[in-house]
N, C-alpha and C positions, 0 to 999 in steps of 0.2 A: 503491500501500499505506498500513499504517500500524502502529505500531510497538505498536497491542493483538491477543491474541486472537481469535476466534470461538471458539465452544465451546456445541454440545449437548449438555441430560443428558436422558434418556430415562426413564421412570414408566411401570408398573403403574396408576396409578389417580392422578384428580385430590388425592385425599388425599393421597398419596406424594411429590405434584409441591409440596403446601403443604410437607411437613414439609425438603424438597431444600433446597426456596429460601427456609429459612429457616438451615436452616446454611450452604447457598453463598455470602448475599448478607453474612454476616456478615465473611467477607474487603474487605478495605475497598478492594481496587484490582477488586470481579468485581462488571459490574453486568448487573442483565436486562432484554437489550432488546423478548424476543418469549416471548407462549408459545403453543402449537398444541394441541388434542385433537385425537389423529390419529382416535380410530374405535379403539372396544374397549377403554374406557378407558386407552389409550397418550398419557401428554402427553409434548409435548418441551418442554422452555426451552432460550431460546440468549440467550446469555452473551457482552458483549467485558469484554477489562479483559487485567489483565496474566498471562503465562504462567504465572510459576512460580505468583502466586496461587491463579490459574485450576486449577490443577493440584494443590494442595493442597483446596482449597475442592470437587473434586469429587472425590475421592479420601474424601474424609471422608464426602461422601454417599451416595457410591457405598456404604460402608461400613458408615456406622447402615441404610440401604435393606435390602443386601443379607443383613439376621441375618430379617430378614420377608419376604425373598422380590416386594420393592416394584422393585428398582434391574432397567432391562433394560440400559442401554448410557451412556456418554458417549464423543463425539470433543472432539478440541481442535485449530483449525487456527491454529500459530501466527502464518503471519504472509499474513492472511486479502487474495485482488487485490479492491480498489476492485469489483471490475463482479459479484461475490459478497456483496460487503457491500452494496452496493445492493437487493437481493433479499428486503434485510430492514432495508432504508429508511435507510441509512448510508451518509453521505459520505466514499468515502475519503481 
């Protein structure tokens, strides 16, 4: 295990994911590690970072995008197992 959290933030469009990304990465302790266009415009952004900073950043991004119905969901895993991290190319 690592001391970082793993977070996934989903949006309804590529432009919404760019807006979310610009808000989320303003938190110094949150880093993007992957993005996936899932189809039908849905985009998943994958982050690692400090749990508190990630919660704050994700809530800010969700609040901003919810006003225009561009936010889908987010999930944060506080202490991901190293095997889960390896799916994203991260060594735990």
